[in-house]
VOGU-3710 file (C-alpha; in Angstrom, 3 decimals, decimal comma):
1> mhsevsvsad> 54,057/-5,632/23,645  53,520/-4,555/27,242  53,762/-0,797/27,730  53,681/1,175/30,965  54,952/4,302/32,663  55,406/4,556/36,413  56,349/7,507/38,581  57,688/6,945/42,095  57,026/10,161/43,959  58,285/8,897/47,319
11> rnqefrvdle> 58,737/5,594/49,120  55,011/5,223/49,725  53,544/6,671/46,548  53,770/5,326/43,030  51,658/6,284/40,043  51,467/3,632/37,339  49,776/3,733/33,949  49,346/0,537/31,971  49,208/1,622/28,344  47,802/-1,685/27,112
21> gadampqdea> 45,348/-0,806/24,366  46,346/2,882/24,364  48,579/4,153/21,596  51,643/6,174/22,412  51,517/9,708/21,092  53,390/10,158/17,822  56,882/11,417/18,648  56,393/14,978/17,343  53,064/15,340/19,181  54,610/13,866/22,357
31> rrwlddefir> 57,503/16,311/22,276  55,110/19,204/21,731  52,909/18,038/24,649  55,944/17,816/26,948  57,197/21,228/25,752  53,805/22,797/26,476  53,621/21,225/29,957  57,243/22,218/30,704  56,319/25,842/30,009  52,849/25,732/31,622
41> leceplrasg> 54,217/24,218/34,843  57,094/26,728/34,856  59,756/24,016/34,943  63,416/24,935/35,161  66,247/23,244/33,227  68,014/20,607/35,321  71,453/21,353/33,870  73,536/24,428/34,629  74,147/24,881/30,893  70,428/25,442/30,390
51> kvlladkvla> 70,291/22,624/27,849  67,141/20,533/28,256  67,439/16,917/27,160  64,223/15,030/26,455  64,683/12,783/29,505  65,339/15,890/31,636  62,096/17,417/30,360  60,164/14,275/31,358  61,747/14,401/34,839  61,067/18,119/35,269
61> varaaehgll> 57,419/17,809/34,209  56,892/14,786/36,492  58,468/16,636/39,424  56,332/19,741/38,810  53,228/17,534/38,618  54,096/15,601/41,789  51,737/17,518/44,074  48,425/17,413/42,265  48,520/16,490/38,611  49,931/12,980/39,090
71> sdaewlksfa> 46,735/12,050/40,903  44,610/13,352/38,005  43,961/10,154/35,994  43,372/11,964/32,702  46,520/14,112/32,974  48,577/11,109/34,106  47,463/9,055/31,106  48,374/11,906/28,733  51,746/12,250/30,459  52,344/8,495/30,144
81> ratngalakp> 51,392/8,460/26,453  53,652/11,469/25,786  56,535/9,944/27,741  56,138/6,630/25,941  55,984/8,337/22,539  58,805/10,822/23,109  61,272/8,351/24,611  60,192/5,450/22,337  60,531/2,940/25,181  57,766/0,484/26,118
91> vvridlqama> 58,476/0,573/29,876  59,592/3,774/31,590  60,191/4,110/35,323  60,603/7,598/36,753  62,103/7,947/40,239  61,578/11,489/41,509  63,651/11,003/44,676  66,707/9,997/42,642  65,684/12,206/39,689  66,354/9,260/37,391
101> isy> 64,666/7,435/34,553  65,132/3,763/33,802  63,855/1,733/30,879
//
């Protein structure tokens, strides 16, 4: 099955990782990786309630990584594997301008 994660940072910049041949992280490891990056990158909850949904965490980490880490191929592949594993979706598209995820 085809698997990929793409992040649209702006109209002219898209980061895409084809996960063909790369395993998704196991869900517990993926959640832990996203939690660690959320804290390391000093992300803020997107909701006023302070509740952080898994999709919100993916968006927040991607937004925090927009200026630097997204262009780091190794970090981007880890992010894609974690996103794929945590959300359990083969194709994930992240739009940072709209702050939306589609599957």
